[in-house]
Each structure stands twice: as C-alpha cells, then as structure tokens.
TIDREN-374080 format. One record per residue (C-alpha): y, z, x negated; residue number from 1; residue in three letters. Coordinates in pm, whole numbers, padded with zeros to 5 digits, m for minus. Each point is the difference from the previous one (the first is absolute). Layout:
+--------+--------+--------+-----+-----+
!      v !      w !      u !   n ! res !
+--------+--------+--------+-----+-----+
!      Y !      Z !      X ! NUM ! ALA !
...
+--------+--------+--------+-----+-----+
# end
This chain:
+--------+--------+--------+-----+-----+
!      v !      w !      u !   n ! res !
+--------+--------+--------+-----+-----+
!  12144 !  09920 ! m07696 !   1 ! UNK !
!  00109 !  00067 !  00356 !   2 ! UNK !
!  00188 ! m00263 !  00195 !   3 ! UNK !
!  00225 !  00160 !  00260 !   4 ! UNK !
!  00127 ! m00225 !  00278 !   5 ! UNK !
!  00343 !  00059 !  00148 !   6 ! UNK !
!  00061 !  00033 !  00374 !   7 ! UNK !
!  00301 ! m00137 !  00183 !   8 ! UNK !
!  00271 !  00239 !  00113 !   9 ! UNK !
! m00008 !  00099 !  00366 !  10 ! UNK !
!  00374 ! m00001 !  00058 !  11 ! UNK !
!  00285 ! m00237 ! m00075 !  12 ! UNK !
!  00375 !  00029 !  00032 !  13 ! UNK !
!  00267 ! m00264 ! m00031 !  14 ! UNK !
!  00245 ! m00044 ! m00283 !  15 ! UNK !
!  00341 !  00150 !  00056 !  16 ! UNK !
!  00310 ! m00125 ! m00179 !  17 ! UNK !
!  00232 !  00274 ! m00122 !  18 ! UNK !
!  00355 ! m00015 ! m00126 !  19 ! UNK !
!  00224 !  00266 ! m00152 !  20 ! UNK !
!  00377 !  00027 !  00018 !  21 ! UNK !
!  00004 !  00115 ! m00362 !  22 ! UNK !
! m00207 ! m00299 ! m00113 !  23 ! UNK !
!  00171 ! m00215 ! m00265 !  24 ! UNK !
!  00094 ! m00345 !  00121 !  25 ! UNK !
!  00002 ! m00328 ! m00184 !  26 ! UNK !
! m00257 !  00113 ! m00257 !  27 ! UNK !
! m00205 ! m00276 ! m00162 !  28 ! UNK !
! m00366 !  00094 ! m00018 !  29 ! UNK !
! m00202 ! m00187 ! m00259 !  30 ! UNK !
! m00370 !  00059 ! m00065 !  31 ! UNK !
! m00076 !  00140 ! m00342 !  32 ! UNK !
! m00143 ! m00256 ! m00240 !  33 ! UNK !
! m00206 !  00252 ! m00194 !  34 ! UNK !
! m00183 !  00321 !  00076 !  35 ! UNK !
!  00211 !  00315 !  00034 !  36 ! UNK !
! m00177 !  00178 ! m00282 !  37 ! UNK !
!  00108 ! m00249 ! m00264 !  38 ! UNK !
!  00230 !  00099 ! m00285 !  39 ! UNK !
!  00372 ! m00024 !  00059 !  40 ! UNK !
!  00319 ! m00001 ! m00200 !  41 ! UNK !
!  00251 !  00284 !  00012 !  42 ! UNK !
!  00191 !  00040 !  00325 !  43 ! UNK !
!  00377 ! m00009 !  00056 !  44 ! UNK !
!  00206 !  00249 ! m00193 !  45 ! UNK !
!  00269 !  00218 !  00150 !  46 ! UNK !
!  00237 !  00270 ! m00115 !  47 ! UNK !
! m00225 !  00304 !  00033 !  48 ! UNK !
!  00292 !  00240 !  00048 !  49 ! UNK !
!  00097 ! m00158 !  00333 !  50 ! UNK !
! m00115 !  00163 !  00324 !  51 ! UNK !
! m00128 ! m00258 !  00248 !  52 ! UNK !
! m00056 !  00045 !  00372 !  53 ! UNK !
! m00097 ! m00202 !  00303 !  54 ! UNK !
!  00030 !  00105 !  00362 !  55 ! UNK !
! m00144 ! m00142 !  00320 !  56 ! UNK !
!  00011 !  00117 !  00358 !  57 ! UNK !
! m00295 !  00235 ! m00027 !  58 ! UNK !
! m00034 !  00122 ! m00358 !  59 ! UNK !
!  00197 !  00044 ! m00318 !  60 ! UNK !
! m00145 ! m00064 ! m00343 !  61 ! UNK !
!  00191 !  00139 ! m00297 !  62 ! UNK !
! m00075 ! m00068 ! m00363 !  63 ! UNK !
!  00119 !  00214 ! m00288 !  64 ! UNK !
! m00069 ! m00168 ! m00331 !  65 ! UNK !
! m00056 !  00181 ! m00326 !  66 ! UNK !
!  00251 ! m00072 ! m00278 !  67 ! UNK !
! m00275 !  00001 ! m00263 !  68 ! UNK !
! m00322 ! m00186 ! m00049 !  69 ! UNK !
! m00325 !  00115 ! m00154 !  70 ! UNK !
! m00185 ! m00193 ! m00266 !  71 ! UNK !
! m00376 ! m00014 !  00070 !  72 ! UNK !
! m00172 !  00258 ! m00212 !  73 ! UNK !
!  00273 !  00263 !  00037 !  74 ! UNK !
!  00025 !  00304 !  00224 !  75 ! UNK !
!  00379 !  00017 ! m00008 !  76 ! UNK !
!  00256 ! m00205 !  00191 !  77 ! UNK !
!  00252 !  00024 ! m00283 !  78 ! UNK !
! m00094 ! m00320 ! m00182 !  79 ! UNK !
!  00168 ! m00316 !  00126 !  80 ! UNK !
! m00204 ! m00317 ! m00047 !  81 ! UNK !
!  00134 ! m00353 ! m00021 !  82 ! UNK !
! m00253 ! m00212 !  00196 !  83 ! UNK !
!  00087 ! m00304 ! m00213 !  84 ! UNK !
! m00138 !  00159 ! m00318 !  85 ! UNK !
! m00350 ! m00101 ! m00100 !  86 ! UNK !
! m00209 !  00318 !  00046 !  87 ! UNK !
! m00207 ! m00091 ! m00306 !  88 ! UNK !
!  00303 !  00067 ! m00221 !  89 ! UNK !
!  00016 !  00373 !  00066 !  90 ! UNK !
! m00151 !  00279 !  00206 !  91 ! UNK !
!  00077 !  00361 !  00077 !  92 ! UNK !
! m00266 !  00269 !  00021 !  93 ! UNK !
!  00019 !  00310 !  00222 !  94 ! UNK !
!  00200 !  00190 ! m00261 !  95 ! UNK !
!  00269 ! m00271 ! m00016 !  96 ! UNK !
! m00089 ! m00115 ! m00351 !  97 ! UNK !
! m00013 ! m00372 ! m00072 !  98 ! UNK !
! m00359 ! m00093 ! m00083 !  99 ! UNK !
!  00018 ! m00376 ! m00053 ! 100 ! UNK !
! m00237 ! m00234 !  00180 ! 101 ! UNK !
! m00102 !  00133 !  00343 ! 102 ! UNK !
! m00368 !  00030 !  00085 ! 103 ! UNK !
! m00171 ! m00288 !  00173 ! 104 ! UNK !
! m00041 !  00061 !  00373 ! 105 ! UNK !
! m00371 ! m00068 ! m00020 ! 106 ! UNK !
! m00129 !  00226 !  00276 ! 107 ! UNK !
!  00094 !  00110 !  00351 ! 108 ! UNK !
!  00121 !  00328 !  00146 ! 109 ! UNK !
! m00043 !  00113 !  00359 ! 110 ! UNK !
!  00305 !  00192 !  00122 ! 111 ! UNK !
! m00120 !  00246 !  00266 ! 112 ! UNK !
!  00233 !  00131 !  00273 ! 113 ! UNK !
! m00105 !  00356 !  00089 ! 114 ! UNK !
!  00159 !  00098 !  00330 ! 115 ! UNK !
!  00162 !  00334 !  00066 ! 116 ! UNK !
!  00345 !  00155 ! m00021 ! 117 ! UNK !
!  00098 ! m00082 ! m00262 ! 118 ! UNK !
! m00223 ! m00302 ! m00056 ! 119 ! UNK !
! m00132 ! m00068 ! m00350 ! 120 ! UNK !
! m00111 ! m00305 ! m00195 ! 121 ! UNK !
! m00274 ! m00012 ! m00263 ! 122 ! UNK !
! m00141 ! m00280 ! m00217 ! 123 ! UNK !
! m00365 ! m00080 ! m00075 ! 124 ! UNK !
! m00099 ! m00270 ! m00250 ! 125 ! UNK !
! m00246 ! m00265 !  00121 ! 126 ! UNK !
! m00158 ! m00184 ! m00294 ! 127 ! UNK !
! m00149 ! m00353 !  00022 ! 128 ! UNK !
! m00352 !  00141 !  00034 ! 129 ! UNK !
!  00115 !  00219 !  00289 ! 130 ! UNK !
!  00007 !  00331 ! m00191 ! 131 ! UNK !
!  00252 !  00254 !  00138 ! 132 ! UNK !
!  00213 !  00227 ! m00221 ! 133 ! UNK !
!  00263 !  00252 !  00113 ! 134 ! UNK !
!  00313 ! m00071 ! m00207 ! 135 ! UNK !
!  00140 !  00348 !  00060 ! 136 ! UNK !
!  00333 ! m00138 !  00123 ! 137 ! UNK !
!  00135 !  00129 !  00331 ! 138 ! UNK !
!  00334 ! m00011 !  00177 ! 139 ! UNK !
!  00132 !  00221 !  00281 ! 140 ! UNK !
!  00221 ! m00190 !  00243 ! 141 ! UNK !
!  00315 !  00139 !  00160 ! 142 ! UNK !
! m00141 ! m00021 !  00353 ! 143 ! UNK !
! m00318 !  00025 !  00202 ! 144 ! UNK !
! m00242 ! m00253 !  00141 ! 145 ! UNK !
! m00226 !  00160 !  00259 ! 146 ! UNK !
! m00152 ! m00238 !  00256 ! 147 ! UNK !
! m00267 !  00172 !  00206 ! 148 ! UNK !
! m00354 ! m00039 ! m00126 ! 149 ! UNK !
! m00102 ! m00142 !  00337 ! 150 ! UNK !
!  00280 ! m00254 ! m00031 ! 151 ! UNK !
! m00112 ! m00128 ! m00337 ! 152 ! UNK !
!  00233 ! m00199 ! m00226 ! 153 ! UNK !
! m00103 ! m00177 ! m00319 ! 154 ! UNK !
!  00317 ! m00206 ! m00044 ! 155 ! UNK !
!  00249 !  00268 ! m00105 ! 156 ! UNK !
!  00022 ! m00135 ! m00357 ! 157 ! UNK !
!  00021 ! m00353 ! m00140 ! 158 ! UNK !
!  00031 ! m00150 ! m00347 ! 159 ! UNK !
!  00235 ! m00291 ! m00068 ! 160 ! UNK !
! m00049 ! m00167 ! m00338 ! 161 ! UNK !
! m00131 !  00169 ! m00311 ! 162 ! UNK !
!  00264 !  00270 ! m00013 ! 163 ! UNK !
!  00106 !  00138 !  00339 ! 164 ! UNK !
! m00161 !  00179 !  00292 ! 165 ! UNK !
!  00166 !  00111 !  00323 ! 166 ! UNK !
! m00105 !  00316 !  00185 ! 167 ! UNK !
!  00069 !  00094 !  00363 ! 168 ! UNK !
!  00120 !  00348 !  00093 ! 169 ! UNK !
! m00045 !  00004 !  00377 ! 170 ! UNK !
!  00106 !  00364 !  00042 ! 171 ! UNK !
!  00343 ! m00068 ! m00150 ! 172 ! UNK !
!  00061 ! m00366 !  00096 ! 173 ! UNK !
!  00010 ! m00120 ! m00361 ! 174 ! UNK !
! m00162 ! m00247 ! m00238 ! 175 ! UNK !
! m00011 !  00076 ! m00374 ! 176 ! UNK !
!  00008 ! m00275 ! m00262 ! 177 ! UNK !
! m00226 !  00108 ! m00288 ! 178 ! UNK !
! m00011 ! m00128 ! m00357 ! 179 ! UNK !
! m00354 ! m00009 ! m00145 ! 180 ! UNK !
! m00018 !  00041 ! m00377 ! 181 ! UNK !
! m00238 ! m00167 ! m00243 ! 182 ! UNK !
! m00268 !  00267 !  00035 ! 183 ! UNK !
!  00055 !  00092 !  00366 ! 184 ! UNK !
!  00302 !  00226 ! m00040 ! 185 ! UNK !
!  00205 !  00030 !  00321 ! 186 ! UNK !
!  00374 !  00045 !  00049 ! 187 ! UNK !
!  00230 ! m00045 !  00299 ! 188 ! UNK !
!  00256 ! m00280 ! m00025 ! 189 ! UNK !
!  00177 !  00062 !  00329 ! 190 ! UNK !
! m00057 !  00063 !  00371 ! 191 ! UNK !
!  00089 ! m00193 !  00315 ! 192 ! UNK !
!  00050 !  00151 !  00344 ! 193 ! UNK !
! m00246 ! m00170 !  00238 ! 194 ! UNK !
! m00049 !  00156 !  00347 ! 195 ! UNK !
! m00355 !  00020 !  00137 ! 196 ! UNK !
! m00159 ! m00140 ! m00316 ! 197 ! UNK !
! m00379 !  00010 !  00005 ! 198 ! UNK !
! m00113 ! m00300 ! m00202 ! 199 ! UNK !
!  00116 ! m00249 ! m00263 ! 200 ! UNK !
! m00087 ! m00359 ! m00095 ! 201 ! UNK !
!  00100 ! m00212 ! m00301 ! 202 ! UNK !
!  00054 ! m00375 ! m00032 ! 203 ! UNK !
! m00009 ! m00041 ! m00377 ! 204 ! UNK !
!  00091 ! m00366 ! m00002 ! 205 ! UNK !
!  00329 !  00051 !  00187 ! 206 ! UNK !
!  00051 !  00354 ! m00138 ! 207 ! UNK !
!  00026 !  00164 !  00341 ! 208 ! UNK !
! m00112 !  00338 !  00133 ! 209 ! UNK !
! m00063 !  00055 !  00371 ! 210 ! UNK !
!  00006 !  00345 !  00159 ! 211 ! UNK !
! m00142 !  00068 !  00345 ! 212 ! UNK !
! m00045 !  00289 !  00239 ! 213 ! UNK !
! m00016 !  00069 !  00372 ! 214 ! UNK !
!  00160 !  00216 !  00266 ! 215 ! UNK !
! m00083 !  00008 !  00373 ! 216 ! UNK !
! m00151 ! m00345 !  00035 ! 217 ! UNK !
!  00231 ! m00173 ! m00246 ! 218 ! UNK !
! m00070 ! m00113 ! m00352 ! 219 ! UNK !
!  00290 !  00012 ! m00245 ! 220 ! UNK !
! m00022 ! m00266 ! m00273 ! 221 ! UNK !
!  00241 ! m00019 ! m00296 ! 222 ! UNK !
!  00020 ! m00230 ! m00301 ! 223 ! UNK !
!  00146 !  00070 ! m00346 ! 224 ! UNK !
!  00070 ! m00211 ! m00306 ! 225 ! UNK !
! m00111 !  00136 ! m00338 ! 226 ! UNK !
!  00256 !  00017 ! m00279 ! 227 ! UNK !
! m00092 ! m00044 ! m00365 ! 228 ! UNK !
!  00010 !  00379 ! m00049 ! 229 ! UNK !
! m00239 !  00061 !  00291 ! 230 ! UNK !
!  00260 !  00124 !  00247 ! 231 ! UNK !
! m00006 ! m00134 !  00356 ! 232 ! UNK !
!  00277 ! m00179 !  00191 ! 233 ! UNK !
! m00024 ! m00004 !  00382 ! 234 ! UNK !
! m00021 ! m00351 !  00147 ! 235 ! UNK !
! m00099 !  00007 !  00368 ! 236 ! UNK !
! m00162 !  00211 !  00269 ! 237 ! UNK !
! m00147 ! m00065 !  00345 ! 238 ! UNK !
! m00158 !  00211 !  00271 ! 239 ! UNK !
! m00318 ! m00132 !  00160 ! 240 ! UNK !
! m00110 !  00100 !  00349 ! 241 ! UNK !
! m00360 !  00076 !  00096 ! 242 ! UNK !
! m00143 !  00026 !  00350 ! 243 ! UNK !
! m00149 !  00340 ! m00067 ! 244 ! UNK !
!  00265 !  00269 ! m00041 ! 245 ! UNK !
! m00222 !  00298 ! m00074 ! 246 ! UNK !
! m00104 !  00142 ! m00336 ! 247 ! UNK !
! m00046 ! m00326 ! m00190 ! 248 ! UNK !
! m00181 ! m00080 ! m00321 ! 249 ! UNK !
!  00148 ! m00274 ! m00216 ! 250 ! UNK !
! m00136 ! m00208 ! m00289 ! 251 ! UNK !
!  00138 ! m00304 ! m00177 ! 252 ! UNK !
! m00108 ! m00277 ! m00236 ! 253 ! UNK !
!  00163 ! m00303 ! m00165 ! 254 ! UNK !
! m00144 ! m00348 !  00032 ! 255 ! UNK !
! m00102 ! m00109 ! m00354 ! 256 ! UNK !
!  00132 ! m00358 !  00029 ! 257 ! UNK !
!  00276 !  00005 !  00263 ! 258 ! UNK !
!  00320 !  00198 !  00031 ! 259 ! UNK !
! m00154 !  00187 !  00290 ! 260 ! UNK !
! m00084 !  00365 !  00058 ! 261 ! UNK !
! m00199 !  00160 !  00279 ! 262 ! UNK !
!  00065 !  00339 !  00163 ! 263 ! UNK !
! m00299 !  00121 !  00201 ! 264 ! UNK !
!  00062 !  00284 !  00245 ! 265 ! UNK !
! m00234 !  00206 !  00216 ! 266 ! UNK !
!  00028 !  00312 !  00211 ! 267 ! UNK !
! m00221 !  00294 ! m00087 ! 268 ! UNK !
! m00131 !  00015 !  00355 ! 269 ! UNK !
! m00256 ! m00200 !  00195 ! 270 ! UNK !
!  00176 ! m00336 !  00030 ! 271 ! UNK !
! m00216 ! m00287 ! m00117 ! 272 ! UNK !
!  00249 ! m00236 ! m00163 ! 273 ! UNK !
!  00163 ! m00020 ! m00339 ! 274 ! UNK !
!  00337 ! m00177 !  00000 ! 275 ! UNK !
!  00102 ! m00199 ! m00307 ! 276 ! UNK !
!  00355 ! m00114 ! m00073 ! 277 ! UNK !
!  00026 ! m00307 ! m00223 ! 278 ! UNK !
!  00330 !  00007 ! m00194 ! 279 ! UNK !
!  00131 ! m00285 ! m00214 ! 280 ! UNK !
!  00229 !  00076 ! m00292 ! 281 ! UNK !
!  00208 ! m00203 ! m00243 ! 282 ! UNK !
! m00003 !  00013 ! m00379 ! 283 ! UNK !
!  00312 !  00219 !  00019 ! 284 ! UNK !
! m00162 !  00249 !  00241 ! 285 ! UNK !
!  00149 ! m00114 !  00334 ! 286 ! UNK !
! m00236 !  00100 !  00284 ! 287 ! UNK !
! m00079 ! m00223 !  00298 ! 288 ! UNK !
! m00251 !  00140 !  00254 ! 289 ! UNK !
! m00229 ! m00270 !  00135 ! 290 ! UNK !
! m00240 !  00126 !  00266 ! 291 ! UNK !
! m00201 !  00296 !  00128 ! 292 ! UNK !
! m00371 ! m00060 !  00049 ! 293 ! UNK !
! m00245 !  00232 !  00175 ! 294 ! UNK !
! m00345 !  00014 ! m00155 ! 295 ! UNK !
! m00303 !  00210 !  00090 ! 296 ! UNK !
! m00054 !  00322 ! m00186 ! 297 ! UNK !
! m00017 !  00375 !  00028 ! 298 ! UNK !
!  00144 !  00275 ! m00220 ! 299 ! UNK !
!  00160 ! m00205 ! m00280 ! 300 ! UNK !
! m00056 !  00079 ! m00367 ! 301 ! UNK !
!  00111 ! m00312 ! m00177 ! 302 ! UNK !
!  00070 ! m00372 ! m00012 ! 303 ! UNK !
! m00058 ! m00236 ! m00291 ! 304 ! UNK !
!  00024 ! m00370 ! m00084 ! 305 ! UNK !
! m00232 ! m00163 ! m00253 ! 306 ! UNK !
!  00152 ! m00139 ! m00324 ! 307 ! UNK !
! m00071 ! m00352 !  00128 ! 308 ! UNK !
!  00205 !  00067 !  00313 ! 309 ! UNK !
! m00297 ! m00108 !  00212 ! 310 ! UNK !
! m00121 !  00332 !  00140 ! 311 ! UNK !
!  00182 !  00271 !  00197 ! 312 ! UNK !
! m00203 !  00322 !  00025 ! 313 ! UNK !
!  00067 !  00297 !  00228 ! 314 ! UNK !
! m00168 !  00332 ! m00079 ! 315 ! UNK !
! m00036 !  00266 !  00268 ! 316 ! UNK !
! m00165 !  00336 !  00041 ! 317 ! UNK !
! m00212 ! m00045 !  00310 ! 318 ! UNK !
! m00223 ! m00284 ! m00111 ! 319 ! UNK !
!  00198 ! m00317 !  00068 ! 320 ! UNK !
!  00030 ! m00195 ! m00324 ! 321 ! UNK !
!  00189 ! m00321 !  00078 ! 322 ! UNK !
!  00092 ! m00306 ! m00206 ! 323 ! UNK !
!  00123 ! m00355 !  00046 ! 324 ! UNK !
!  00062 ! m00316 ! m00200 ! 325 ! UNK !
!  00378 ! m00020 ! m00016 ! 326 ! UNK !
!  00157 ! m00345 !  00047 ! 327 ! UNK !
!  00229 ! m00144 ! m00267 ! 328 ! UNK !
!  00302 !  00130 !  00193 ! 329 ! UNK !
! m00123 !  00360 ! m00029 ! 330 ! UNK !
!  00014 !  00040 !  00379 ! 331 ! UNK !
! m00206 !  00293 !  00126 ! 332 ! UNK !
! m00256 ! m00100 !  00263 ! 333 ! UNK !
! m00030 !  00168 !  00339 ! 334 ! UNK !
! m00278 !  00252 !  00051 ! 335 ! UNK !
! m00241 ! m00244 !  00166 ! 336 ! UNK !
! m00006 ! m00210 ! m00317 ! 337 ! UNK !
! m00093 !  00276 ! m00244 ! 338 ! UNK !
! m00349 !  00063 ! m00129 ! 339 ! UNK !
! m00092 !  00361 !  00072 ! 340 ! UNK !
! m00287 !  00223 ! m00102 ! 341 ! UNK !
! m00034 !  00316 !  00207 ! 342 ! UNK !
! m00295 !  00179 ! m00157 ! 343 ! UNK !
! m00082 !  00341 ! m00141 ! 344 ! UNK !
! m00020 ! m00117 ! m00361 ! 345 ! UNK !
!  00365 ! m00109 !  00010 ! 346 ! UNK !
!  00137 !  00312 !  00167 ! 347 ! UNK !
!  00245 !  00233 ! m00172 ! 348 ! UNK !
!  00154 ! m00277 ! m00208 ! 349 ! UNK !
!  00311 !  00104 ! m00193 ! 350 ! UNK !
!  00077 ! m00283 ! m00246 ! 351 ! UNK !
! m00104 ! m00346 ! m00119 ! 352 ! UNK !
!  00058 ! m00199 ! m00318 ! 353 ! UNK !
! m00074 ! m00375 !  00000 ! 354 ! UNK !
! m00097 ! m00159 ! m00331 ! 355 ! UNK !
!  00150 ! m00308 ! m00162 ! 356 ! UNK !
! m00302 ! m00226 ! m00034 ! 357 ! UNK !
! m00015 ! m00321 ! m00207 ! 358 ! UNK !
! m00189 ! m00167 !  00285 ! 359 ! UNK !
!  00089 ! m00005 !  00368 ! 360 ! UNK !
! m00196 !  00321 !  00057 ! 361 ! UNK !
!  00193 !  00310 !  00106 ! 362 ! UNK !
! m00181 !  00312 ! m00120 ! 363 ! UNK !
!  00142 !  00333 !  00106 ! 364 ! UNK !
! m00041 !  00377 ! m00049 ! 365 ! UNK !
!  00024 !  00219 !  00308 ! 366 ! UNK !
!  00069 !  00375 ! m00024 ! 367 ! UNK !
! m00144 !  00235 !  00260 ! 368 ! UNK !
!  00040 !  00371 !  00061 ! 369 ! UNK !
! m00350 !  00134 !  00057 ! 370 ! UNK !
! m00164 !  00318 ! m00129 ! 371 ! UNK !
!  00183 !  00173 ! m00283 ! 372 ! UNK !
!  00035 ! m00294 ! m00240 ! 373 ! UNK !
!  00048 ! m00300 !  00225 ! 374 ! UNK !
! m00146 ! m00346 ! m00059 ! 375 ! UNK !
!  00097 ! m00334 ! m00149 ! 376 ! UNK !
! m00156 ! m00295 !  00185 ! 377 ! UNK !
! m00016 ! m00337 ! m00177 ! 378 ! UNK !
!  00023 ! m00308 !  00219 ! 379 ! UNK !
!  00111 ! m00361 !  00022 ! 380 ! UNK !
!  00190 ! m00196 !  00265 ! 381 ! UNK !
! m00193 ! m00307 !  00113 ! 382 ! UNK !
!  00208 ! m00158 !  00274 ! 383 ! UNK !
! m00089 !  00186 !  00319 ! 384 ! UNK !
! m00274 !  00200 ! m00173 ! 385 ! UNK !
! m00027 !  00270 ! m00263 ! 386 ! UNK !
! m00249 !  00026 ! m00285 ! 387 ! UNK !
! m00076 !  00361 ! m00089 ! 388 ! UNK !
! m00129 !  00076 ! m00352 ! 389 ! UNK !
! m00005 !  00368 ! m00089 ! 390 ! UNK !
!  00141 !  00348 !  00057 ! 391 ! UNK !
!  00119 !  00226 ! m00284 ! 392 ! UNK !
!  00079 !  00371 !  00020 ! 393 ! UNK !
!  00378 !  00039 !  00006 ! 394 ! UNK !
!  00244 !  00242 ! m00162 ! 395 ! UNK !
!  00076 !  00211 !  00308 ! 396 ! UNK !
!  00155 ! m00007 !  00346 ! 397 ! UNK !
!  00290 ! m00228 !  00092 ! 398 ! UNK !
! m00022 ! m00221 ! m00309 ! 399 ! UNK !
!  00236 ! m00279 ! m00092 ! 400 ! UNK !
! m00113 ! m00279 ! m00234 ! 401 ! UNK !
!  00135 ! m00209 ! m00288 ! 402 ! UNK !
! m00136 ! m00306 ! m00179 ! 403 ! UNK !
!  00090 !  00005 ! m00372 ! 404 ! UNK !
! m00048 ! m00224 ! m00300 ! 405 ! UNK !
! m00011 ! m00333 !  00183 ! 406 ! UNK !
! m00228 !  00147 !  00266 ! 407 ! UNK !
! m00269 !  00111 ! m00244 ! 408 ! UNK !
!  00061 !  00373 !  00065 ! 409 ! UNK !
!  00016 !  00186 !  00333 ! 410 ! UNK !
!  00176 !  00338 !  00019 ! 411 ! UNK !
! m00022 !  00238 !  00296 ! 412 ! UNK !
!  00238 !  00295 !  00046 ! 413 ! UNK !
! m00084 !  00261 !  00265 ! 414 ! UNK !
!  00251 !  00216 !  00183 ! 415 ! UNK !
! m00129 !  00299 ! m00200 ! 416 ! UNK !
!  00095 ! m00167 ! m00329 ! 417 ! UNK !
! m00360 ! m00085 ! m00086 ! 418 ! UNK !
! m00029 ! m00340 ! m00171 ! 419 ! UNK !
! m00284 ! m00238 ! m00082 ! 420 ! UNK !
! m00007 ! m00339 ! m00169 ! 421 ! UNK !
! m00261 ! m00275 ! m00010 ! 422 ! UNK !
! m00042 ! m00314 ! m00205 ! 423 ! UNK !
! m00057 ! m00307 !  00221 ! 424 ! UNK !
! m00250 ! m00272 ! m00092 ! 425 ! UNK !
!  00100 ! m00366 ! m00024 ! 426 ! UNK !
! m00120 ! m00070 !  00355 ! 427 ! UNK !
!  00217 !  00276 !  00143 ! 428 ! UNK !
! m00293 !  00167 !  00173 ! 429 ! UNK !
! m00137 !  00250 ! m00254 ! 430 ! UNK !
!  00178 !  00329 ! m00082 ! 431 ! UNK !
! m00086 !  00220 ! m00300 ! 432 ! UNK !
!  00154 !  00349 ! m00007 ! 433 ! UNK !
!  00210 !  00051 ! m00315 ! 434 ! UNK !
!  00257 !  00276 !  00060 ! 435 ! UNK !
!  00002 !  00325 !  00199 ! 436 ! UNK !
!  00289 !  00250 ! m00019 ! 437 ! UNK !
!  00256 !  00187 !  00210 ! 438 ! UNK !
!  00376 !  00043 ! m00016 ! 439 ! UNK !
! m00011 !  00279 !  00259 ! 440 ! UNK !
!  00212 !  00045 !  00307 ! 441 ! UNK !
! m00064 !  00009 !  00373 ! 442 ! UNK !
!  00202 ! m00300 !  00120 ! 443 ! UNK !
! m00011 ! m00282 ! m00256 ! 444 ! UNK !
!  00143 ! m00277 !  00214 ! 445 ! UNK !
!  00080 ! m00296 ! m00225 ! 446 ! UNK !
! m00027 ! m00153 ! m00349 ! 447 ! UNK !
!  00056 ! m00327 ! m00183 ! 448 ! UNK !
! m00071 ! m00164 ! m00336 ! 449 ! UNK !
!  00242 ! m00076 ! m00285 ! 450 ! UNK !
! m00045 ! m00129 ! m00354 ! 451 ! UNK !
! m00010 !  00264 ! m00275 ! 452 ! UNK !
! m00141 !  00074 ! m00345 ! 453 ! UNK !
! m00274 !  00235 ! m00121 ! 454 ! UNK !
!  00158 !  00291 ! m00185 ! 455 ! UNK !
+--------+--------+--------+-----+-----+
# end
C-alpha cells in the first residue's frame, strides 16, 4: 500500500456573501433528519391538465403537464393509474392486458443518457453480482443534449424514487420526465421548459428535483416539486454570480444530511481557483444562497460529498485532487484549508464515487482518462492523508461511476458507451471484474440507477 501525503494549497481567497433579488424571503431552512436517499411517500398531487408557470426577472420556466399517466410496465400513456391503489392488486403488461400480481423489483436498471440530437435513453440491467444485461429498451427524446466532449457532463439524468427519471435536453432547453417500467421500459410522461439546463439533482426525501446550468459567468438554479404522477411543478429559481465570466464548467452535488447543495464553477482557461456556491433549500424547494467560496483547483471535472457528510472532494484534470473534512454546518473551507495532491498519478481525473462504510473510513473510487481504457484508482481518506490501494483498468475515456447494491458493485460508463462492472470486497478495497459490454454511442454523458425486475 502507498500512503500519499497531501500538500497545502498555495493560494487562498476570502469568502464572499452573495444575495439575489429573486431569492425567496422568509423561508425556513431545516436540516434533514435522514439521508436524502431514503424512501419517501408520494408527493403532492395536482390536476395534471393545468398548465403552470413561474416567471422571474431573468428567465421564464413553463410547465405543460400531460393529462394521462403511465403505469410502470407499460409503453403507452393511455392508462390512468390511481396512486392510492395497492400495486400488488393488479398490473398491466406492455400489451395493456391485466396480468395480476406485478413482478418483484428485485434487481436494478441503469438508465443511460446518450447525447445527440435527438438524445436517446437506454436501460441496462445490473444484477446483485454485478452482471450487466442489455434490456433492449430504448427511448428517443424530443430534443437534443449535446454538451461538448471537452466540457464533460455526467449529471444530465437523475432518478427520483423507484419509478421516475428526469433527462436534460440542453439543445432545446427542456427536461423530460420519464416513467420506467418493471423491466426497464421507458416512456415520456411530460416535458418542462428549463433554459440552460445542463444537470439535474434529486432530493428523494423531500421529493424535489433541481436543475442547473450556466451562461456567461452565471449559474441558473431551479427547483421543482414532484407530483404523484411524476410531473414537475416549478417552485423557485435563482441566478448565482461567479467571479470568472468566461467559458465556465459547472458541477453540483447535494449534501447527504443537510438541505444544502453545492454548485462548483470553473473557467476552462488557466485560472487556478474553483468557486463553490453553497445554497440552502427548504423542504418545499425554496432556494436561499448562502456564500461563495474560492478553493484551489484547475480544470474542474467534478465535486462530491461522502455519504457521511464528512468529506468534500474536488476532481480536476491537471493533477490537483483536493478534499476537506466538512464541518457540521456544511460550510465549504477556503483554499488554504484544503488537502491537495498535485501528482502525476492523480492527473486526468474525471469522476469520483465515495463509499458508504460501516466504520469511519471513507473509501473512494477515482476515474481517470488515460490511455484508451482509462483507470479506476481505489483509495481512502485518512484526515489530511490518502491511502492508495490499487488501480484497475477502466471502461474507456471520460468515465462516470456508480455504486450499486449497497456499495457492493461499482459500474463505470465511458463516453463511448463502453461499460464495466466490478464486485467490491467487504473492505471496499478489492475490485473483481464481473461485467464488460457496450451500449454504443460517441457522447454518453450521464446515467442513473432505478429499481426493476428481470424479464
């Protein structure tokens, strides 16, 4: 094992308070009492034939709701489902015939967002042992999602609960709500107009979806409530200013234990700082920007927070891998307080997944673009040090990662559509290759996991 010591950052900037004229006032912000990935009850119900809209001084968000809902397991939107009915009493297969008891959702499906114009979605089954199986189900969206390959996005799709996923269409300023059937079937519920949408986040406990994007040094953040039928209702939106006004990269992550999200922005040029906005939100989706913190970093490729809420990690391309123990408030530290490794073995980082460990250890999996297949580095946060364990051959260039099955399976999806999966040993340090397949494509930008059944 190799013990890598972190070095202190060379530069430090002060914290700058920011306020927005469109910011909601009088919102009560309460910390979440449980992790955001816990199960939730159905959200508020609304008349789905009503058209809702909200307008602020800089952007307009319009929602057009479908007048029908889709029962999971169908490919048609013509079947209306009463959410109060016990799903064990009846089910509908893809031909519309009642089949009785629905299948048990005993496996997981990865919904893959394949960029292009139009963008397409595809599902791949991930079994408990990590085996990968193409379900054969695809869906062509009504718009395109084409971020540049050098401006990589892995957050253009998010799952929310066992039934719904939401897909960004950057080219057409839209988000599609998608119903996922029992076996991975995909059907559009409705679409929401969202300007500059690049990424999506989900708070499952409060049943909220957040959409974010950027334009000329500003980040645009919007929140939506989720109705029982999967449609989205606009709640709030704010614009967040960054010091750098050039071509900016933007990534976001939710805190797992607080009603807090982070938006990390970075220019694509030679500036040395990443700027992170901390935004509080209420259980209804009201948004209250807190502060803007400058931290050291180079070309940004991701930000993540550990499931414990203790570690904030910043992944960048040019070798600076930074992390910090977050305080209980979730406040982001200034650059001089981060632990930073600037070494060749951590260069070309594109993603990180941090494991939920039963002990206080924080094991992580770090994706790099190197060679033709990339690498997965296995490490552990140890205060101001890192423990390095092993390197595995990856799936391809510009990978994004998922932990499945209670963090016992690691899945990597490359921009080319190549996929690999590994089983993880009980210590979190050993990876055994299980699956190797490809869904094709040249710009696979995002994916997320949902519950499904083996057909």
